[in-house]
C-alpha positions as CSV (number, residue, x, y, z in Angstrom):
1,M,-0.8,40.8,100.1
2,K,-3.2,42.6,102.4
3,K,-1.9,44.2,105.5
4,G,-4.1,44.7,108.7
5,F,-3.7,46.1,112.2
6,T,-1.7,44.2,114.7
7,L,-3.2,43.1,118.0
8,I,-1.1,45.7,119.9
9,E,-2.4,48.5,117.7
10,I,-6.0,47.5,118.3
11,M,-5.4,47.4,122.1
12,V,-3.8,50.8,122.0
13,V,-6.8,52.2,120.2
14,I,-9.2,50.6,122.6
15,V,-7.4,52.1,125.6
16,I,-7.4,55.6,124.1
17,M,-11.1,55.4,123.4
18,G,-11.7,54.2,126.9
19,V,-9.8,57.1,128.4
20,L,-11.6,59.6,126.2
21,A,-14.9,58.1,127.2
22,A,-14.1,58.1,130.9
23,V,-13.2,61.8,130.7
24,G,-15.7,63.0,128.1
25,V,-18.9,61.2,129.1
26,P,-19.2,62.8,132.6
27,K,-18.5,66.2,131.1
28,L,-21.1,65.5,128.5
29,F,-23.7,64.6,131.0
30,G,-22.7,67.6,133.1
31,M,-23.2,69.9,130.1
32,I,-26.6,68.3,129.5
33,A,-27.6,68.8,133.1
34,K,-26.5,72.4,133.1
35,A,-28.4,73.0,129.9
36,K,-31.6,71.6,131.5
37,A,-31.0,73.7,134.7
38,S,-30.4,76.9,132.7
39,E,-34.1,77.7,133.0
40,V,-33.8,78.2,136.7
41,P,-31.6,81.4,136.7
42,T,-33.7,82.7,133.8
43,A,-37.0,82.1,135.7
44,A,-35.5,83.6,138.9
45,G,-34.2,86.7,137.0
46,T,-37.7,87.3,135.5
47,Y,-39.2,87.1,139.0
48,V,-36.7,89.6,140.4
49,H,-37.3,92.1,137.6
50,L,-41.1,92.0,137.9
51,Q,-40.8,92.3,141.7
52,E,-38.6,95.3,141.4
53,A,-40.9,97.1,139.0
54,Y,-43.9,96.4,141.2
55,Q,-42.1,97.5,144.4
56,S,-40.9,100.7,142.8
57,E,-44.6,101.8,142.5
58,K,-45.7,100.5,145.9
59,T,-43.9,99.9,149.1
60,I,-44.9,96.3,149.1
61,I,-43.7,92.8,148.2
62,G,-46.0,91.5,145.6
63,S,-47.5,88.1,145.1
64,W,-46.9,86.3,141.8
65,K,-50.4,87.2,140.6
66,N,-50.1,90.9,141.3
67,I,-46.6,91.3,139.8
68,G,-47.7,89.4,136.7
69,Y,-45.2,86.5,137.0
70,N,-45.8,83.2,135.2
71,A,-43.5,80.3,136.0
72,P,-42.2,78.1,133.2
73,G,-44.4,75.2,132.2
74,T,-48.0,74.6,132.9
75,N,-49.2,75.8,136.3
76,G,-45.6,76.1,137.5
77,V,-44.6,72.6,136.4
78,S,-42.1,72.2,133.6
79,K,-40.4,69.1,132.2
80,E,-37.6,69.3,134.7
81,F,-38.7,71.6,137.5
82,Q,-41.6,72.5,139.7
83,Y,-42.0,76.2,140.7
84,S,-43.8,77.7,143.7
85,G,-44.1,80.9,145.6
86,C,-44.8,81.5,149.3
87,L,-46.7,84.8,149.0
88,E,-50.3,84.4,148.1
89,E,-51.0,88.0,149.0
90,D,-49.0,91.2,148.9
91,T,-46.8,91.7,152.0
92,P,-46.4,95.4,153.0
93,F,-43.4,96.6,155.0
94,T,-42.7,100.0,156.6
95,G,-38.9,100.0,157.1
96,E,-38.8,97.1,159.5
97,E,-36.5,94.1,158.6
98,L,-38.5,91.4,156.8
99,T,-37.3,88.3,155.0
100,V,-39.4,86.0,152.8
101,I,-38.9,83.3,150.3
102,G,-40.6,84.8,147.2
103,W,-39.7,82.2,144.6
104,K,-38.7,78.5,144.7
105,A,-37.9,75.8,142.2
106,T,-37.5,72.0,142.8
107,N,-36.0,69.5,140.3
108,R,-38.3,66.7,139.3
109,N,-35.6,64.5,137.7
110,T,-32.1,63.7,138.5
111,L,-29.6,66.1,137.0
112,N,-26.1,64.7,137.0
113,Q,-25.3,64.5,140.8
114,C,-28.3,66.4,141.9
115,S,-30.9,63.7,142.6
116,G,-34.6,64.2,141.8
117,N,-36.9,66.1,144.2
118,N,-33.9,66.9,146.5
119,G,-32.6,70.1,144.8
120,T,-34.2,73.3,145.7
121,W,-33.4,76.8,144.4
122,A,-35.0,79.9,146.0
123,V,-34.9,83.7,145.8
124,Q,-34.9,85.2,149.3
125,V,-36.3,88.7,149.4
126,S,-35.2,91.0,152.3
127,A,-36.7,94.3,153.1
128,V,-34.0,96.3,154.8
129,A,-35.6,99.7,154.5
130,E,-38.5,101.5,153.0
131,R,-38.4,101.1,149.2
132,N,-35.2,99.0,149.4
133,L,-35.3,95.3,148.7
134,S,-32.4,92.9,148.4
135,Y,-32.4,89.5,146.7
136,T,-30.3,86.5,147.5
137,N,-30.2,83.4,145.3
138,L,-30.0,80.2,147.5
139,V,-29.6,76.5,146.7
140,N,-29.8,73.8,149.3
141,S,-26.9,71.5,148.3
142,A,-23.5,71.8,146.7
143,D,-24.2,69.1,144.1
144,C,-27.2,71.0,142.8
145,G,-25.4,74.3,143.1
146,M,-22.9,73.1,140.5
147,L,-25.6,73.4,137.9
148,T,-26.1,77.1,138.5
149,V,-23.5,79.9,138.9
150,N,-23.4,82.3,141.9
151,W,-26.0,80.7,144.0
152,V,-25.3,80.6,147.7
153,V,-25.4,77.1,149.2
154,S,-27.7,77.4,152.3
155,S,-30.5,75.6,154.0
156,I,-33.9,76.7,152.7
157,S,-36.7,76.8,155.2
158,D,-40.2,75.5,154.2
159,E,-41.7,78.5,156.0
160,C,-42.5,81.5,153.8
161,A,-41.4,84.2,156.3
162,S,-38.6,84.2,158.9
163,T,-38.5,86.8,161.6
164,P,-35.4,87.4,163.8
165,E,-35.7,86.3,167.3
166,P,-36.2,89.2,169.7
167,Q,-33.2,89.9,171.8
168,Q,-33.6,90.4,175.5
169,Q,-32.7,94.0,176.5
170,A,-31.1,94.7,179.7
171,S,-33.3,96.7,182.0
172,N,-32.1,100.3,182.8
173,D,-34.2,100.5,185.9
174,P,-32.1,100.6,189.1
175,E,-32.3,97.6,191.3
176,P,-35.0,98.0,194.0
177,Q,-33.5,98.9,197.3
178,Q,-34.4,96.8,200.2
179,Q,-36.5,98.9,202.6
180,Q,-35.1,99.1,206.0
181,P,-37.7,98.0,208.6
182,E,-39.1,100.9,210.4
183,Q,-37.9,101.2,213.9
184,Q,-40.8,101.2,216.3
185,P,-40.5,103.9,218.9
186,E,-39.7,102.5,222.3
187,E,-42.6,102.6,224.6
188,Q,-42.1,104.6,227.7
189,T,-41.6,102.5,230.7
190,Q,-44.2,103.1,233.3
191,S,-44.4,101.7,236.7
192,S,-47.1,99.0,236.8
193,P,-49.4,98.7,239.8
194,S,-49.1,95.8,242.1
195,Q,-51.9,93.5,243.0
196,D,-52.8,95.5,246.2
197,G,-53.4,98.8,244.3
198,V,-50.1,100.4,245.4
199,C,-47.2,101.1,243.1
200,S,-43.8,99.8,243.9
201,N,-42.8,103.3,245.0
202,G,-45.6,103.4,247.5
203,T,-47.9,105.7,245.5
204,P,-51.6,104.7,245.6
205,C,-53.1,103.9,242.3
206,S,-56.4,105.3,241.0
207,N,-58.5,104.6,238.0
208,D,-59.9,108.1,237.5
209,G,-57.2,109.1,235.0
210,Q,-55.3,110.9,237.7
211,C,-52.2,110.0,239.7
212,N,-52.1,110.7,243.4
213,R,-48.7,112.1,244.3
214,G,-47.9,112.2,247.9
215,N,-49.6,110.4,250.7
216,S,-51.7,112.9,252.6
217,G,-52.0,116.5,253.6
218,K,-50.2,119.1,251.7
219,D,-48.0,116.6,250.0
220,K,-51.0,115.0,248.3
221,D,-51.4,116.2,244.8
222,K,-53.4,114.9,241.9
223,S,-52.0,115.2,238.4
224,H,-53.7,114.0,235.2
225,C,-51.9,111.3,233.5
226,S,-51.6,113.3,230.2
227,Q,-49.5,115.9,231.8
228,S,-45.8,115.9,231.7
229,N,-45.5,115.7,235.5
230,H,-47.1,112.4,235.8
231,S,-43.8,110.5,235.7
232,G,-43.4,108.5,238.7
233,C,-47.2,107.9,239.0
234,C,-48.8,104.6,238.9
235,F,-50.1,103.2,235.6
236,C,-53.4,104.9,236.2
237,C,-54.4,105.6,232.6
238,Q,-55.3,102.0,232.0
């Protein structure tokens, strides 16, 4: 008499296989995606080494052509990624802070949770001092960052160079002082002639530049208006 599996045994085996598939298949696809993405850190590391060697001889950030870098694939296009560089010419620096995207890779196909043409990896080159470059590995999303290790999740600008905005410096010049209006000297009050040619004090007026002091005889005296003793005279200098 032949013996077979019972229905319960078959169901238990099916459940176990389902659990293993549910756990193992995503990990399998994840491992496949990571294997495909492994060319990104390798290509980025090659770029950094060539850039360092070129910069050690010249105080300059070199283009791909000048440093001798060749991206994977044909003309920078591999089966899974497309590579590009922002720098078409060498970029010199003289100690001033400078930041450029020297290397960039974009996935052409979906890799696990990293959808196609949406994942971007980049090497940011920063010149912090003369003959001193620093490199930062950036990735634009956390889902794509799971495929590579030690890449900083950050937005990646499409522009090749980014310059810090200038900060407004406070002026050290003192505030301009408001000038006080100059006081006009008070005009000396002089007695004005009346319409009949006689001042209000009874002294006759004259237009010869002299004031007649006194009325007649010995009291009559002529003093020029420019002299100090003309006070009390008519306004004869007009």
